[in-house]
N, C-alpha and C positions, 0 to 999 in steps of 0.2 A: 795415966799418965802414957806417956809415945815410949815405945819400947824402941830399942835400937836396929836399924836394919841387917838384917843377915848378910852373908858376903854375896849371896846370890843377888837377892834384891839390889845389894850395891852395886855391883855391876851391871847389872840390868839399869840403872838409873846412871851409873857412867856412860854407856855405849848410848843412852838416848841424847843424853849431854852432848855427846860428840856430834850424833846425828845431827841435832837441831845444829849445833854449831856450823857444821858442815855444809848443810842443807837449808839453814833455815831461810836464809834470804831470798834463795830460789823458789821455795815452797809459799813464800808469802808473797812473791810478785806472781806468779802462777796465780794463785787465788785473787789477788787482786784484777790479774787481766780478765780470768772467768766472772767475774763477777760484775768486772764494768763490760763485758759482753753482754751480759742478758741482760745488766742496766741498759745498755744501747738497745738492745733487742727490743724491750719492754720500752722505751723510750719512742723507739722508730715506729712501732706500730700503734703508739698513741698518736706520733705526728700523723701516719697515715688516714687512723681515725677523723682526726680533726680536719687535716685536710680535705678529706673528703664531705664531711659537712659542710663545710665552707664551699666547696665547688657545688654541692647540692643547692643551696643558698643561692649563689649566683645563677645557675641554671634556672632557679625557678624567676629570677629577675627576666632573663632573657625570656623565657616564656611568657610572663606579663608583660613586657613591651610589644610583644608579638602579637598577642589578644589584642591591643589595644591599636595594635597596626602603629606605634610610635617609632619609626626607622633611625632616626637620630639616638631613640634610647637601645635599639637594638644594637647596634655599633658600638656604642660606649659599653655596654654589657658584656658584648661578644670580646672588644679588646681588652677587657679587664678579664674575663676568663683565658682567653689566650696568654696574657701576662702572667698572671698568678697560679694559673691552676691547668695549662697549656698540656701536664703531661696525663690529664685523667678522662678517662671518658664522656666525663658530664662538658668536655671541652668540645670533644669531637660532636656529640648529641646534639651541643647547643650552635656550633658550626651549621650543623647539617638545617637544621631549624632555621635558623637565621639564613641560610641562601634559599631556601623555599619560600620564605618571605618577600628577600628582593626578588627574588624573580617573578613571584605575583604581582609583585608592585613596578614590576618594568624597570628593577635597577640589575642589569644585567653585570655591569662592571664589580659592584660587592658581591653577587652572587660567585661570579666566577673565582672572586679573592677568598672566600670564605670555602667554597670547596676543593680550590687549589691547597689551600692550608691542611684541611682535614687529608688531601689524595697526598701528598709529602710529607706532612710532619706525623700523621698517629701509626702507634704502634699496633693498632689493630686494623688487621689486612683486610677485614671484610667493611668494615667503617672505609677504608682506603678503597674498597675499589668500589663501593656504592657512589662516593664522591666522585671518582673517576669519570662513571657514565654518567650521572649527572652533569658532570664540568664536559663532558664530551656535547651533548645535547647541545649545551648553550653555545658552545664553539660553532656546533654546525650553524646554530640558529643565525649566528653574527659571520657566519660565512667564512667561520677562518679553519679552514680545511686541514690545513698542513699540521696546525697545531694539535687538531683534532685529531688526527691517523698517529700523529705523535705519542700520545695519551693511550691511544689503541697497541700502541706496539707492545706494551706490557703486558706478560701473561696475565690470565684473568682465572680464578678456581672455577670449576664445573658449573656451581649454580650460579655464575654469572658470564659463564663465555659463551652462550648463545646470544644474550641481550648486546655483549660487545659485539659478536660477529653480525648483528642485524643496523648497530651503529654504523659500523665501517662499512657495509652496503650502502647505505645511505649516504655517508661521505661520499664514496666514490660515486655511486651515482648522482650525486649534486656537481661533481667534478667532471661529469661527462666520460665514465668510464664505463659503461653498462655490462661488459663482461668482467669485469673484476667485482662488479658488485653483484653481479648475478652469482660468481663464485663465493662470494660472503654471505649473500642471505641464502643459501643452497648448502651451508655450512651449519647456518643458525638452526636453518629447517630440520636439518637431519638432526640432530642434537637438542631437539624441543619434541618434548614427549607428545602425542598425540591428541590427548584429551585438554593440552595447554591450549587456552583462547588463544594466546599472542603467537604460536604458531600460524592459525589462519591468517594473522595481519602479513607474517612473512610469505605466505603463501599468496597471498594478493600482490605482494609487492613484486614477485616472481613473475606471478601471471601479466603484471602490465608490461613487463620486460619480456613476454612472450615466450615463458619458460613454464612448463606445468610439472613441478617438483615429484608430484605421486605416478606421473607417468615416467621420468626420469627413473626412478627410484623401483618401479617395474621391469623397465629394460632391464636396470644392471641388475635385480633378483634374478632375472629371467635368464641371462648369459653366464651367471655363474654354475 
């Protein structure tokens, strides 16, 4: 049999009722927002995993098209990647792979388009700079010197800077500007490690323009 509430318990119950009457709606909405945020976070995580899986499957499709040399299929698959999963790294990788295939098949226009997209659209700076370097090489081959220099005018991270300087030298040399080319090649040579074989290539280009970078470096060191 229930016993009557004593005075203290009755007061506590009345206070609780008053509190809930005053703040109940606010607390309820706060809980709804919190639970909704938690559900949205979980839903976003699930969406990300789903998108990643779908992007991976479509990247595999690009790879298969590349493997059999079906350029039309490569173009279609890459277009699907850009349209549906353009913000994923899979799309950037697919574009770089497609560009390499187009270049090998002498489809320079398609290769340039793929590299331009990566260079301009990717959020990954490493991919963007790799794409820019490869794009400059294609622009150089097509004698689009001003466009190549414009792409090279943006700064490059330290690992890519010597390659960019070397390419700048190639473009300037092709334009008939040997002194500017020497400055660019010298910059590339200076920032490449002595054990790097690529440095030998840059040195050969300087030698062809009548400059011995080792002698120049030795003279500069002696004058300090």
